N, C-alpha and C positions, 0 to 999 in steps of 0.2 A: 504494500500500500504506500509506503514511503517513496518508493521509486515512481509510482504512477503520478503522484501529485508533486514530485520533485521537492521533498522536504529533506533537509540534511540536518540531523540532530547534532553532529559534531563537525566543526569546520576548523582545519588547521590545529587540531589537538585541543580545541576549546569548545565548550558547550554553546550551541546556538540557542539561546533562551527564547527568542521570538519564534523560531520554528518549533521548538518544544511546546510552547504555549499554543501555537496554531494546531499542532498535531493533537494535543489533549482536548482543545476546544472542539475540533472536528469530530473526534471519537465520542466525546460527551454529548454533543448535540445530536449525533446519530442515535445514540442510546436513548436519550430523552424522547426523541421523536418516535422511536419504536414503542416505548412504553405508552406514550400519549395515543398513538394510533390504536394499539392493542386495547387499551381501556375504552376508547371511544367505540370501537367495533363491538367489544364485549358487552357494552351497555345497551346494545340494540335490542329490539323486541323479538325478532325472528330467531328461530333455532339455528339457522345457517350463520347468522351474524355472531351468535354466541360461540358457536364452534370455531368460526374463523377468528374471533377475538381471542379465544383460548390459544389457538395456534400461534397467533402473533405475539401474545404474552409469553408463550413458551420460547419463541424465537428471541424476544427481548430479554428474558431471563438468561438464556444461553449467551447472548451477546454481552450481558453484564458480567458474566463469569469470564468471558474472553477478554473484556475490557480490564478487569482486575488483573488477569494474567499478563496482559500487555503492559500495564503500568508497573507490575512487579519486574518484568523483563527489562523495561526501559530503566527503572531504578537500578537494577543490578548491573546493567551495562554502563550506565553513566556514573556509578558510584566511584569508579577509579579516577574520574575526571574532576570530582568535587574537591 
């Protein structure tokens, strides 16, 4: 993902804090959006919307776990540069 959007977390042996903030903001907004869409669909009246909402909420929960793992990985990789 970092290569697709051309974000470099480390430049010349130093942490690029702006790109780190941009990376975290992008990942966080995507997760919040998934939760918001899932809750909105789940609150629908029809059975199909409730099932679809549950699936989106399951995807959002999985994404949240992956987000935590990504943050842990970034922390462990950048710990040597602090």
